[in-house]
Biotite code that builds the C-alpha atoms (Angstrom):
import biotite.structure as struc

atoms = struc.array([
    struc.Atom([-45.002, -18.506, -66.419], chain_id="A", res_id=1, res_name="MET", atom_name="CA", element="C"),
    struc.Atom([-41.384, -19.701, -66.914], chain_id="A", res_id=2, res_name="PRO", atom_name="CA", element="C"),
    struc.Atom([-40.215, -16.438, -65.300], chain_id="A", res_id=3, res_name="HIS", atom_name="CA", element="C"),
    struc.Atom([-42.559, -17.004, -62.334], chain_id="A", res_id=4, res_name="THR", atom_name="CA", element="C"),
    struc.Atom([-41.314, -20.587, -61.853], chain_id="A", res_id=5, res_name="ARG", atom_name="CA", element="C"),
    struc.Atom([-37.702, -19.390, -61.915], chain_id="A", res_id=6, res_name="LEU", atom_name="CA", element="C"),
    struc.Atom([-38.347, -16.750, -59.256], chain_id="A", res_id=7, res_name="SER", atom_name="CA", element="C"),
    struc.Atom([-40.112, -19.270, -57.062], chain_id="A", res_id=8, res_name="LEU", atom_name="CA", element="C"),
    struc.Atom([-37.183, -21.689, -57.393], chain_id="A", res_id=9, res_name="ALA", atom_name="CA", element="C"),
    struc.Atom([-34.718, -18.970, -56.346], chain_id="A", res_id=10, res_name="ILE", atom_name="CA", element="C"),
    struc.Atom([-36.794, -18.103, -53.263], chain_id="A", res_id=11, res_name="VAL", atom_name="CA", element="C"),
    struc.Atom([-37.004, -21.770, -52.262], chain_id="A", res_id=12, res_name="VAL", atom_name="CA", element="C"),
    struc.Atom([-33.226, -22.170, -52.697], chain_id="A", res_id=13, res_name="PHE", atom_name="CA", element="C"),
    struc.Atom([-32.473, -19.113, -50.558], chain_id="A", res_id=14, res_name="ILE", atom_name="CA", element="C"),
    struc.Atom([-34.854, -20.294, -47.830], chain_id="A", res_id=15, res_name="SER", atom_name="CA", element="C"),
    struc.Atom([-33.166, -23.683, -47.690], chain_id="A", res_id=16, res_name="ILE", atom_name="CA", element="C"),
    struc.Atom([-29.733, -22.033, -47.444], chain_id="A", res_id=17, res_name="ALA", atom_name="CA", element="C"),
    struc.Atom([-30.858, -19.781, -44.571], chain_id="A", res_id=18, res_name="VAL", atom_name="CA", element="C"),
    struc.Atom([-32.359, -22.715, -42.675], chain_id="A", res_id=19, res_name="LEU", atom_name="CA", element="C"),
    struc.Atom([-29.148, -24.707, -43.099], chain_id="A", res_id=20, res_name="ALA", atom_name="CA", element="C"),
    struc.Atom([-27.089, -21.812, -41.764], chain_id="A", res_id=21, res_name="THR", atom_name="CA", element="C"),
    struc.Atom([-29.332, -21.384, -38.724], chain_id="A", res_id=22, res_name="LEU", atom_name="CA", element="C"),
    struc.Atom([-29.052, -25.096, -38.018], chain_id="A", res_id=23, res_name="ALA", atom_name="CA", element="C"),
    struc.Atom([-25.264, -24.776, -37.777], chain_id="A", res_id=24, res_name="LEU", atom_name="CA", element="C"),
    struc.Atom([-25.677, -22.227, -34.950], chain_id="A", res_id=25, res_name="TYR", atom_name="CA", element="C"),
    struc.Atom([-28.641, -23.804, -33.175], chain_id="A", res_id=26, res_name="SER", atom_name="CA", element="C"),
    struc.Atom([-28.534, -23.974, -29.330], chain_id="A", res_id=27, res_name="PRO", atom_name="CA", element="C"),
    struc.Atom([-27.902, -27.720, -29.382], chain_id="A", res_id=28, res_name="SER", atom_name="CA", element="C"),
    struc.Atom([-24.885, -27.293, -31.658], chain_id="A", res_id=29, res_name="THR", atom_name="CA", element="C"),
    struc.Atom([-23.555, -24.393, -29.551], chain_id="A", res_id=30, res_name="ALA", atom_name="CA", element="C"),
    struc.Atom([-23.786, -26.466, -26.379], chain_id="A", res_id=31, res_name="ARG", atom_name="CA", element="C"),
    struc.Atom([-21.845, -29.254, -27.974], chain_id="A", res_id=32, res_name="ALA", atom_name="CA", element="C"),
    struc.Atom([-18.876, -26.963, -28.626], chain_id="A", res_id=33, res_name="GLY", atom_name="CA", element="C"),
    struc.Atom([-19.160, -24.883, -25.399], chain_id="A", res_id=34, res_name="GLY", atom_name="CA", element="C"),
    struc.Atom([-17.118, -25.025, -22.195], chain_id="A", res_id=35, res_name="PRO", atom_name="CA", element="C"),
    struc.Atom([-16.825, -28.211, -20.220], chain_id="A", res_id=36, res_name="THR", atom_name="CA", element="C"),
    struc.Atom([-18.911, -28.583, -17.063], chain_id="A", res_id=37, res_name="PRO", atom_name="CA", element="C"),
    struc.Atom([-17.498, -26.905, -13.938], chain_id="A", res_id=38, res_name="ASP", atom_name="CA", element="C"),
    struc.Atom([-14.833, -28.972, -12.242], chain_id="A", res_id=39, res_name="ARG", atom_name="CA", element="C"),
    struc.Atom([-14.895, -29.768, -8.567], chain_id="A", res_id=40, res_name="GLN", atom_name="CA", element="C"),
    struc.Atom([-12.912, -27.252, -6.555], chain_id="A", res_id=41, res_name="THR", atom_name="CA", element="C"),
    struc.Atom([-11.448, -26.819, -3.105], chain_id="A", res_id=42, res_name="ILE", atom_name="CA", element="C"),
    struc.Atom([-10.773, -23.414, -1.485], chain_id="A", res_id=43, res_name="THR", atom_name="CA", element="C"),
    struc.Atom([-7.753, -23.147, 0.778], chain_id="A", res_id=44, res_name="VAL", atom_name="CA", element="C"),
    struc.Atom([-6.372, -20.220, 2.809], chain_id="A", res_id=45, res_name="GLU", atom_name="CA", element="C"),
    struc.Atom([-2.807, -20.093, 4.101], chain_id="A", res_id=46, res_name="ALA", atom_name="CA", element="C"),
    struc.Atom([-0.402, -17.559, 5.576], chain_id="A", res_id=47, res_name="THR", atom_name="CA", element="C"),
    struc.Atom([3.331, -17.140, 5.134], chain_id="A", res_id=48, res_name="GLY", atom_name="CA", element="C"),
    struc.Atom([5.449, -15.104, 7.551], chain_id="A", res_id=49, res_name="THR", atom_name="CA", element="C"),
    struc.Atom([9.045, -13.909, 7.267], chain_id="A", res_id=50, res_name="VAL", atom_name="CA", element="C"),
    struc.Atom([10.964, -11.736, 9.704], chain_id="A", res_id=51, res_name="GLN", atom_name="CA", element="C"),
    struc.Atom([13.683, -9.134, 9.483], chain_id="A", res_id=52, res_name="SER", atom_name="CA", element="C"),
    struc.Atom([15.306, -6.412, 11.589], chain_id="A", res_id=53, res_name="VAL", atom_name="CA", element="C"),
    struc.Atom([14.602, -2.741, 10.958], chain_id="A", res_id=54, res_name="ALA", atom_name="CA", element="C"),
    struc.Atom([17.516, -0.963, 9.289], chain_id="A", res_id=55, res_name="ASP", atom_name="CA", element="C"),
    struc.Atom([16.030, 2.440, 8.425], chain_id="A", res_id=56, res_name="MET", atom_name="CA", element="C"),
    struc.Atom([13.621, 4.963, 9.898], chain_id="A", res_id=57, res_name="ALA", atom_name="CA", element="C"),
    struc.Atom([11.136, 7.517, 8.642], chain_id="A", res_id=58, res_name="ARG", atom_name="CA", element="C"),
    struc.Atom([10.994, 10.647, 10.776], chain_id="A", res_id=59, res_name="ILE", atom_name="CA", element="C"),
    struc.Atom([8.414, 13.412, 10.610], chain_id="A", res_id=60, res_name="GLN", atom_name="CA", element="C"),
    struc.Atom([10.074, 16.479, 12.051], chain_id="A", res_id=61, res_name="ILE", atom_name="CA", element="C"),
    struc.Atom([9.476, 20.194, 11.808], chain_id="A", res_id=62, res_name="GLY", atom_name="CA", element="C"),
    struc.Atom([9.191, 23.714, 13.155], chain_id="A", res_id=63, res_name="VAL", atom_name="CA", element="C"),
    struc.Atom([6.144, 25.368, 14.679], chain_id="A", res_id=64, res_name="HIS", atom_name="CA", element="C"),
    struc.Atom([6.288, 29.062, 15.540], chain_id="A", res_id=65, res_name="ASN", atom_name="CA", element="C"),
    struc.Atom([4.142, 32.144, 16.048], chain_id="A", res_id=66, res_name="ARG", atom_name="CA", element="C"),
    struc.Atom([4.596, 35.879, 15.388], chain_id="A", res_id=67, res_name="ALA", atom_name="CA", element="C"),
    struc.Atom([2.456, 39.043, 15.398], chain_id="A", res_id=68, res_name="PRO", atom_name="CA", element="C"),
    struc.Atom([2.184, 39.107, 11.588], chain_id="A", res_id=69, res_name="THR", atom_name="CA", element="C"),
    struc.Atom([2.022, 36.398, 8.938], chain_id="A", res_id=70, res_name="ALA", atom_name="CA", element="C"),
    struc.Atom([5.115, 37.768, 7.190], chain_id="A", res_id=71, res_name="ALA", atom_name="CA", element="C"),
    struc.Atom([7.167, 37.614, 10.385], chain_id="A", res_id=72, res_name="GLU", atom_name="CA", element="C"),
    struc.Atom([5.956, 34.109, 11.194], chain_id="A", res_id=73, res_name="ALA", atom_name="CA", element="C"),
    struc.Atom([6.771, 32.818, 7.703], chain_id="A", res_id=74, res_name="VAL", atom_name="CA", element="C"),
    struc.Atom([10.183, 34.485, 7.660], chain_id="A", res_id=75, res_name="ARG", atom_name="CA", element="C"),
    struc.Atom([11.228, 33.102, 11.039], chain_id="A", res_id=76, res_name="GLU", atom_name="CA", element="C"),
    struc.Atom([9.887, 29.649, 10.249], chain_id="A", res_id=77, res_name="ASN", atom_name="CA", element="C"),
    struc.Atom([11.784, 29.534, 6.956], chain_id="A", res_id=78, res_name="SER", atom_name="CA", element="C"),
    struc.Atom([15.014, 30.520, 8.702], chain_id="A", res_id=79, res_name="ARG", atom_name="CA", element="C"),
    struc.Atom([14.642, 27.794, 11.330], chain_id="A", res_id=80, res_name="GLN", atom_name="CA", element="C"),
    struc.Atom([13.558, 25.143, 8.828], chain_id="A", res_id=81, res_name="MET", atom_name="CA", element="C"),
    struc.Atom([16.539, 25.794, 6.574], chain_id="A", res_id=82, res_name="GLU", atom_name="CA", element="C"),
    struc.Atom([18.816, 25.233, 9.567], chain_id="A", res_id=83, res_name="ALA", atom_name="CA", element="C"),
    struc.Atom([16.983, 21.986, 10.428], chain_id="A", res_id=84, res_name="VAL", atom_name="CA", element="C"),
    struc.Atom([17.298, 20.664, 6.863], chain_id="A", res_id=85, res_name="ILE", atom_name="CA", element="C"),
    struc.Atom([20.996, 21.565, 6.762], chain_id="A", res_id=86, res_name="ASP", atom_name="CA", element="C"),
    struc.Atom([21.484, 19.685, 10.030], chain_id="A", res_id=87, res_name="ALA", atom_name="CA", element="C"),
    struc.Atom([19.685, 16.590, 8.708], chain_id="A", res_id=88, res_name="LEU", atom_name="CA", element="C"),
    struc.Atom([21.797, 16.562, 5.551], chain_id="A", res_id=89, res_name="ILE", atom_name="CA", element="C"),
    struc.Atom([24.966, 17.061, 7.591], chain_id="A", res_id=90, res_name="ALA", atom_name="CA", element="C"),
    struc.Atom([24.186, 13.877, 9.549], chain_id="A", res_id=91, res_name="THR", atom_name="CA", element="C"),
    struc.Atom([24.072, 11.854, 6.332], chain_id="A", res_id=92, res_name="GLY", atom_name="CA", element="C"),
    struc.Atom([20.463, 12.057, 5.141], chain_id="A", res_id=93, res_name="ILE", atom_name="CA", element="C"),
    struc.Atom([20.285, 12.429, 1.365], chain_id="A", res_id=94, res_name="ASP", atom_name="CA", element="C"),
    struc.Atom([18.403, 15.519, 0.211], chain_id="A", res_id=95, res_name="LYS", atom_name="CA", element="C"),
    struc.Atom([16.371, 13.240, -2.078], chain_id="A", res_id=96, res_name="ASN", atom_name="CA", element="C"),
    struc.Atom([15.108, 11.485, 1.057], chain_id="A", res_id=97, res_name="ASP", atom_name="CA", element="C"),
    struc.Atom([13.589, 14.738, 2.364], chain_id="A", res_id=98, res_name="LEU", atom_name="CA", element="C"),
    struc.Atom([10.101, 15.901, 1.439], chain_id="A", res_id=99, res_name="SER", atom_name="CA", element="C"),
    struc.Atom([7.706, 18.480, 2.838], chain_id="A", res_id=100, res_name="THR", atom_name="CA", element="C"),
    struc.Atom([4.706, 16.787, 4.436], chain_id="A", res_id=101, res_name="SER", atom_name="CA", element="C"),
    struc.Atom([2.885, 19.816, 5.838], chain_id="A", res_id=102, res_name="ARG", atom_name="CA", element="C"),
    struc.Atom([3.008, 23.601, 5.511], chain_id="A", res_id=103, res_name="TYR", atom_name="CA", element="C"),
    struc.Atom([0.271, 25.690, 7.085], chain_id="A", res_id=104, res_name="CYS", atom_name="CA", element="C"),
    struc.Atom([-0.088, 29.369, 7.997], chain_id="A", res_id=105, res_name="VAL", atom_name="CA", element="C"),
    struc.Atom([-2.985, 30.056, 10.377], chain_id="A", res_id=106, res_name="SER", atom_name="CA", element="C"),
    struc.Atom([-4.312, 33.052, 12.297], chain_id="A", res_id=107, res_name="PRO", atom_name="CA", element="C"),
    struc.Atom([-4.304, 32.705, 16.077], chain_id="A", res_id=108, res_name="VAL", atom_name="CA", element="C"),
    struc.Atom([-7.312, 34.128, 17.930], chain_id="A", res_id=109, res_name="TYR", atom_name="CA", element="C"),
    struc.Atom([-8.257, 34.673, 21.523], chain_id="A", res_id=110, res_name="GLU", atom_name="CA", element="C"),
    struc.Atom([-11.907, 34.358, 22.554], chain_id="A", res_id=111, res_name="HIS", atom_name="CA", element="C"),
    struc.Atom([-12.549, 36.374, 25.755], chain_id="A", res_id=112, res_name="PRO", atom_name="CA", element="C"),
    struc.Atom([-15.777, 35.509, 27.525], chain_id="A", res_id=113, res_name="ASN", atom_name="CA", element="C"),
    struc.Atom([-18.662, 37.461, 26.037], chain_id="A", res_id=114, res_name="GLY", atom_name="CA", element="C"),
    struc.Atom([-16.418, 39.466, 23.719], chain_id="A", res_id=115, res_name="GLN", atom_name="CA", element="C"),
    struc.Atom([-15.532, 39.355, 20.056], chain_id="A", res_id=116, res_name="GLU", atom_name="CA", element="C"),
    struc.Atom([-12.532, 37.274, 19.155], chain_id="A", res_id=117, res_name="ARG", atom_name="CA", element="C"),
    struc.Atom([-9.171, 39.030, 19.073], chain_id="A", res_id=118, res_name="MET", atom_name="CA", element="C"),
    struc.Atom([-6.365, 38.347, 16.597], chain_id="A", res_id=119, res_name="LEU", atom_name="CA", element="C"),
    struc.Atom([-3.182, 37.531, 18.513], chain_id="A", res_id=120, res_name="LEU", atom_name="CA", element="C"),
    struc.Atom([-0.944, 36.723, 15.562], chain_id="A", res_id=121, res_name="GLY", atom_name="CA", element="C"),
    struc.Atom([-0.141, 33.988, 13.077], chain_id="A", res_id=122, res_name="PHE", atom_name="CA", element="C"),
    struc.Atom([1.339, 30.526, 13.425], chain_id="A", res_id=123, res_name="SER", atom_name="CA", element="C"),
    struc.Atom([3.287, 28.497, 10.875], chain_id="A", res_id=124, res_name="VAL", atom_name="CA", element="C"),
    struc.Atom([3.492, 24.705, 10.952], chain_id="A", res_id=125, res_name="ASP", atom_name="CA", element="C"),
    struc.Atom([6.196, 23.328, 8.658], chain_id="A", res_id=126, res_name="ASN", atom_name="CA", element="C"),
    struc.Atom([7.077, 19.609, 8.660], chain_id="A", res_id=127, res_name="ARG", atom_name="CA", element="C"),
    struc.Atom([9.284, 17.342, 6.581], chain_id="A", res_id=128, res_name="VAL", atom_name="CA", element="C"),
    struc.Atom([9.536, 13.582, 6.191], chain_id="A", res_id=129, res_name="ASN", atom_name="CA", element="C"),
    struc.Atom([13.130, 12.388, 6.454], chain_id="A", res_id=130, res_name="ALA", atom_name="CA", element="C"),
    struc.Atom([14.334, 8.888, 5.627], chain_id="A", res_id=131, res_name="LEU", atom_name="CA", element="C"),
    struc.Atom([17.342, 7.850, 7.690], chain_id="A", res_id=132, res_name="SER", atom_name="CA", element="C"),
    struc.Atom([19.249, 4.871, 6.291], chain_id="A", res_id=133, res_name="ARG", atom_name="CA", element="C"),
    struc.Atom([21.696, 4.886, 9.210], chain_id="A", res_id=134, res_name="ASP", atom_name="CA", element="C"),
    struc.Atom([19.519, 3.665, 12.046], chain_id="A", res_id=135, res_name="ILE", atom_name="CA", element="C"),
    struc.Atom([22.498, 3.188, 14.359], chain_id="A", res_id=136, res_name="ALA", atom_name="CA", element="C"),
    struc.Atom([22.888, 6.972, 14.552], chain_id="A", res_id=137, res_name="HIS", atom_name="CA", element="C"),
    struc.Atom([19.198, 7.874, 14.470], chain_id="A", res_id=138, res_name="LEU", atom_name="CA", element="C"),
    struc.Atom([19.283, 9.442, 17.931], chain_id="A", res_id=139, res_name="GLY", atom_name="CA", element="C"),
    struc.Atom([22.182, 11.697, 16.908], chain_id="A", res_id=140, res_name="GLU", atom_name="CA", element="C"),
    struc.Atom([20.319, 12.703, 13.742], chain_id="A", res_id=141, res_name="THR", atom_name="CA", element="C"),
    struc.Atom([17.260, 13.790, 15.707], chain_id="A", res_id=142, res_name="ILE", atom_name="CA", element="C"),
    struc.Atom([19.362, 15.579, 18.336], chain_id="A", res_id=143, res_name="ASP", atom_name="CA", element="C"),
    struc.Atom([21.136, 17.565, 15.616], chain_id="A", res_id=144, res_name="SER", atom_name="CA", element="C"),
    struc.Atom([17.819, 18.616, 14.076], chain_id="A", res_id=145, res_name="ALA", atom_name="CA", element="C"),
    struc.Atom([16.449, 19.692, 17.467], chain_id="A", res_id=146, res_name="VAL", atom_name="CA", element="C"),
    struc.Atom([19.558, 21.720, 18.233], chain_id="A", res_id=147, res_name="GLN", atom_name="CA", element="C"),
    struc.Atom([19.181, 23.415, 14.851], chain_id="A", res_id=148, res_name="ALA", atom_name="CA", element="C"),
    struc.Atom([15.654, 24.550, 15.674], chain_id="A", res_id=149, res_name="GLY", atom_name="CA", element="C"),
    struc.Atom([13.230, 21.652, 15.224], chain_id="A", res_id=150, res_name="ALA", atom_name="CA", element="C"),
    struc.Atom([10.583, 21.673, 17.935], chain_id="A", res_id=151, res_name="ASN", atom_name="CA", element="C"),
    struc.Atom([8.168, 19.007, 16.695], chain_id="A", res_id=152, res_name="THR", atom_name="CA", element="C"),
    struc.Atom([8.941, 15.336, 16.086], chain_id="A", res_id=153, res_name="VAL", atom_name="CA", element="C"),
    struc.Atom([5.614, 13.739, 15.258], chain_id="A", res_id=154, res_name="ASP", atom_name="CA", element="C"),
    struc.Atom([6.628, 10.150, 14.650], chain_id="A", res_id=155, res_name="SER", atom_name="CA", element="C"),
    struc.Atom([9.486, 7.755, 14.091], chain_id="A", res_id=156, res_name="ILE", atom_name="CA", element="C"),
    struc.Atom([8.643, 4.657, 12.055], chain_id="A", res_id=157, res_name="ALA", atom_name="CA", element="C"),
    struc.Atom([11.239, 1.882, 11.899], chain_id="A", res_id=158, res_name="LEU", atom_name="CA", element="C"),
    struc.Atom([11.227, -0.154, 8.689], chain_id="A", res_id=159, res_name="GLU", atom_name="CA", element="C"),
    struc.Atom([13.201, -2.730, 6.710], chain_id="A", res_id=160, res_name="ALA", atom_name="CA", element="C"),
    struc.Atom([14.842, -1.681, 3.455], chain_id="A", res_id=161, res_name="SER", atom_name="CA", element="C"),
    struc.Atom([14.244, -5.125, 1.904], chain_id="A", res_id=162, res_name="ASP", atom_name="CA", element="C"),
    struc.Atom([10.478, -4.997, 2.489], chain_id="A", res_id=163, res_name="ARG", atom_name="CA", element="C"),
    struc.Atom([9.566, -5.867, -1.112], chain_id="A", res_id=164, res_name="GLU", atom_name="CA", element="C"),
    struc.Atom([11.723, -8.984, -1.173], chain_id="A", res_id=165, res_name="SER", atom_name="CA", element="C"),
    struc.Atom([10.295, -9.961, 2.225], chain_id="A", res_id=166, res_name="LEU", atom_name="CA", element="C"),
    struc.Atom([6.757, -9.603, 0.840], chain_id="A", res_id=167, res_name="GLU", atom_name="CA", element="C"),
    struc.Atom([7.670, -11.768, -2.170], chain_id="A", res_id=168, res_name="ASP", atom_name="CA", element="C"),
    struc.Atom([9.139, -14.421, 0.106], chain_id="A", res_id=169, res_name="GLU", atom_name="CA", element="C"),
    struc.Atom([6.073, -14.404, 2.336], chain_id="A", res_id=170, res_name="ALA", atom_name="CA", element="C"),
    struc.Atom([3.726, -14.751, -0.660], chain_id="A", res_id=171, res_name="ILE", atom_name="CA", element="C"),
    struc.Atom([5.793, -17.651, -2.029], chain_id="A", res_id=172, res_name="ASN", atom_name="CA", element="C"),
    struc.Atom([5.650, -19.402, 1.340], chain_id="A", res_id=173, res_name="LEU", atom_name="CA", element="C"),
    struc.Atom([1.886, -18.854, 1.662], chain_id="A", res_id=174, res_name="ALA", atom_name="CA", element="C"),
    struc.Atom([1.188, -20.271, -1.818], chain_id="A", res_id=175, res_name="VAL", atom_name="CA", element="C"),
    struc.Atom([3.289, -23.379, -1.157], chain_id="A", res_id=176, res_name="ARG", atom_name="CA", element="C"),
    struc.Atom([1.496, -23.963, 2.138], chain_id="A", res_id=177, res_name="ARG", atom_name="CA", element="C"),
    struc.Atom([-1.884, -23.568, 0.455], chain_id="A", res_id=178, res_name="ALA", atom_name="CA", element="C"),
    struc.Atom([-0.880, -26.072, -2.231], chain_id="A", res_id=179, res_name="ARG", atom_name="CA", element="C"),
    struc.Atom([0.268, -28.574, 0.409], chain_id="A", res_id=180, res_name="ASP", atom_name="CA", element="C"),
    struc.Atom([-3.029, -28.239, 2.293], chain_id="A", res_id=181, res_name="LYS", atom_name="CA", element="C"),
    struc.Atom([-5.045, -28.661, -0.900], chain_id="A", res_id=182, res_name="ALA", atom_name="CA", element="C"),
    struc.Atom([-3.136, -31.793, -1.894], chain_id="A", res_id=183, res_name="GLU", atom_name="CA", element="C"),
    struc.Atom([-3.661, -33.382, 1.532], chain_id="A", res_id=184, res_name="VAL", atom_name="CA", element="C"),
    struc.Atom([-7.408, -32.691, 1.378], chain_id="A", res_id=185, res_name="ALA", atom_name="CA", element="C"),
    struc.Atom([-7.721, -33.823, -2.229], chain_id="A", res_id=186, res_name="ALA", atom_name="CA", element="C"),
    struc.Atom([-5.873, -37.078, -1.561], chain_id="A", res_id=187, res_name="GLU", atom_name="CA", element="C"),
    struc.Atom([-8.202, -37.832, 1.345], chain_id="A", res_id=188, res_name="ALA", atom_name="CA", element="C"),
    struc.Atom([-11.124, -37.444, -1.062], chain_id="A", res_id=189, res_name="ALA", atom_name="CA", element="C"),
    struc.Atom([-9.480, -39.586, -3.782], chain_id="A", res_id=190, res_name="ASN", atom_name="CA", element="C"),
    struc.Atom([-8.960, -36.517, -5.958], chain_id="A", res_id=191, res_name="GLN", atom_name="CA", element="C"),
    struc.Atom([-5.974, -34.828, -7.553], chain_id="A", res_id=192, res_name="SER", atom_name="CA", element="C"),
    struc.Atom([-5.135, -31.141, -7.836], chain_id="A", res_id=193, res_name="ILE", atom_name="CA", element="C"),
    struc.Atom([-4.923, -30.234, -11.514], chain_id="A", res_id=194, res_name="ILE", atom_name="CA", element="C"),
    struc.Atom([-4.851, -26.434, -11.513], chain_id="A", res_id=195, res_name="GLY", atom_name="CA", element="C"),
    struc.Atom([-5.788, -23.096, -9.994], chain_id="A", res_id=196, res_name="VAL", atom_name="CA", element="C"),
    struc.Atom([-9.103, -21.420, -10.755], chain_id="A", res_id=197, res_name="GLN", atom_name="CA", element="C"),
    struc.Atom([-8.521, -18.177, -8.816], chain_id="A", res_id=198, res_name="SER", atom_name="CA", element="C"),
    struc.Atom([-6.250, -16.617, -6.215], chain_id="A", res_id=199, res_name="MET", atom_name="CA", element="C"),
    struc.Atom([-6.394, -13.646, -3.827], chain_id="A", res_id=200, res_name="GLN", atom_name="CA", element="C"),
    struc.Atom([-3.322, -12.267, -2.063], chain_id="A", res_id=201, res_name="VAL", atom_name="CA", element="C"),
    struc.Atom([-3.077, -9.808, 0.844], chain_id="A", res_id=202, res_name="THR", atom_name="CA", element="C"),
    struc.Atom([-0.051, -8.818, 2.898], chain_id="A", res_id=203, res_name="HIS", atom_name="CA", element="C"),
    struc.Atom([0.842, -6.584, 5.821], chain_id="A", res_id=204, res_name="ASP", atom_name="CA", element="C"),
    struc.Atom([3.746, -5.658, 8.054], chain_id="A", res_id=205, res_name="VAL", atom_name="CA", element="C"),
    struc.Atom([3.546, -5.997, 11.826], chain_id="A", res_id=206, res_name="VAL", atom_name="CA", element="C"),
    struc.Atom([5.961, -5.071, 14.540], chain_id="A", res_id=207, res_name="GLY", atom_name="CA", element="C"),
    struc.Atom([6.987, -1.766, 12.943], chain_id="A", res_id=208, res_name="VAL", atom_name="CA", element="C"),
    struc.Atom([7.984, 0.500, 15.789], chain_id="A", res_id=209, res_name="ALA", atom_name="CA", element="C"),
    struc.Atom([6.184, 3.823, 15.680], chain_id="A", res_id=210, res_name="ARG", atom_name="CA", element="C"),
    struc.Atom([6.655, 6.485, 18.314], chain_id="A", res_id=211, res_name="MET", atom_name="CA", element="C"),
    struc.Atom([4.749, 9.708, 18.728], chain_id="A", res_id=212, res_name="VAL", atom_name="CA", element="C"),
    struc.Atom([6.918, 12.371, 20.335], chain_id="A", res_id=213, res_name="VAL", atom_name="CA", element="C"),
    struc.Atom([5.202, 15.205, 22.158], chain_id="A", res_id=214, res_name="GLU", atom_name="CA", element="C"),
    struc.Atom([8.280, 17.123, 23.296], chain_id="A", res_id=215, res_name="ASP", atom_name="CA", element="C"),
    struc.Atom([11.269, 17.151, 20.955], chain_id="A", res_id=216, res_name="ALA", atom_name="CA", element="C"),
    struc.Atom([13.590, 18.456, 23.660], chain_id="A", res_id=217, res_name="THR", atom_name="CA", element="C"),
    struc.Atom([13.502, 15.140, 25.553], chain_id="A", res_id=218, res_name="HIS", atom_name="CA", element="C"),
    struc.Atom([14.905, 12.737, 22.951], chain_id="A", res_id=219, res_name="LEU", atom_name="CA", element="C"),
    struc.Atom([18.131, 11.860, 24.733], chain_id="A", res_id=220, res_name="GLY", atom_name="CA", element="C"),
    struc.Atom([17.325, 8.135, 24.667], chain_id="A", res_id=221, res_name="VAL", atom_name="CA", element="C"),
    struc.Atom([18.667, 5.381, 22.414], chain_id="A", res_id=222, res_name="PRO", atom_name="CA", element="C"),
    struc.Atom([16.270, 4.076, 19.764], chain_id="A", res_id=223, res_name="ILE", atom_name="CA", element="C"),
    struc.Atom([16.512, 0.312, 19.363], chain_id="A", res_id=224, res_name="MET", atom_name="CA", element="C"),
    struc.Atom([15.425, -1.336, 16.114], chain_id="A", res_id=225, res_name="PRO", atom_name="CA", element="C"),
    struc.Atom([12.853, -4.058, 16.552], chain_id="A", res_id=226, res_name="GLY", atom_name="CA", element="C"),
    struc.Atom([11.971, -7.182, 14.615], chain_id="A", res_id=227, res_name="GLN", atom_name="CA", element="C"),
    struc.Atom([9.588, -6.792, 11.703], chain_id="A", res_id=228, res_name="ILE", atom_name="CA", element="C"),
    struc.Atom([7.214, -9.521, 10.565], chain_id="A", res_id=229, res_name="SER", atom_name="CA", element="C"),
    struc.Atom([5.854, -9.508, 7.023], chain_id="A", res_id=230, res_name="VAL", atom_name="CA", element="C"),
    struc.Atom([2.700, -11.598, 6.592], chain_id="A", res_id=231, res_name="ASN", atom_name="CA", element="C"),
    struc.Atom([1.129, -12.717, 3.335], chain_id="A", res_id=232, res_name="ALA", atom_name="CA", element="C"),
    struc.Atom([-2.239, -14.476, 3.180], chain_id="A", res_id=233, res_name="THR", atom_name="CA", element="C"),
    struc.Atom([-3.526, -16.245, 0.088], chain_id="A", res_id=234, res_name="VAL", atom_name="CA", element="C"),
    struc.Atom([-6.921, -17.697, -0.686], chain_id="A", res_id=235, res_name="GLN", atom_name="CA", element="C"),
    struc.Atom([-6.699, -20.109, -3.613], chain_id="A", res_id=236, res_name="ILE", atom_name="CA", element="C"),
    struc.Atom([-9.438, -22.036, -5.397], chain_id="A", res_id=237, res_name="VAL", atom_name="CA", element="C"),
    struc.Atom([-7.875, -25.252, -6.723], chain_id="A", res_id=238, res_name="PHE", atom_name="CA", element="C"),
    struc.Atom([-9.432, -27.445, -9.412], chain_id="A", res_id=239, res_name="GLU", atom_name="CA", element="C"),
    struc.Atom([-9.638, -31.195, -8.793], chain_id="A", res_id=240, res_name="MET", atom_name="CA", element="C"),
    struc.Atom([-10.283, -34.335, -10.789], chain_id="A", res_id=241, res_name="SER", atom_name="CA", element="C"),
    struc.Atom([-10.380, -38.052, -10.050], chain_id="A", res_id=242, res_name="GLU", atom_name="CA", element="C"),
])
C-alpha cells in the first residue's frame, strides 16, 4: 500500500506540472504578448521625373548575304563582317562594346506554282550590337560601317550614360513627394505619420529615340540626341497615429 500511495502521488504531481505548463501557453496568455492591433494607414502614390540629354547610342548593324552554297555564304559573310567590325573599332568603338546579337544560316527556296520547291541557295544573317559613346560622330560611325560592307542597320537607340543615377534621383523625388502628400492628408485628419508599412517602386525611361532603318545606304543625315525623361513611381503605405 505505501508503494501504491507513492506512485499515485507522483502521478498527481506530474499532472499538476503539465497543467501549469499548458496554462503558461494558453490562448489568452499568447494574445496578451502578441502583436499590437493594426495601426491606421494611408496609401499614397507619387511620381518623380528627372531629365537628361542622350550621350550614347546602341546600334544594331550587320551583314546579310546569299550564295549558292552554305559554305560560300558563310565565308563571304565572315569576310564582310570582319571588315565592318574593323571599321567600327577604327571609329572609336571599344571592342568590349561589341557583341553578336544574331547569326543565322538559312536555306532559300523558290516555290513555283504547282511544283515542288526548289533550293536557290543559302542566306546568312549576321548582326552585332555596338555601343557608341561618341554620339556627336554617330553618323560617321554608321557611314564607315556601311562603306565597309554593312547592309542592315536595324535600330539606333539613344540613351543616357548616367541612367542609374537618374533613376535613383527620380525614386528619391517620388518618395519625398509621397511623404509630403501623406503628411498633408494625415494632418487634415488630426493624425501623424509615424512610419512606413510597405512600399512599391517602378520606373521607366521615356523619350529614348529609336529608329528602324530599312536601307542602310541612305544614312547621310545627322542624328540629333533628344531629351530623355526618367520616371519613378512609388506606392507607399504609411502608418498613422493620433
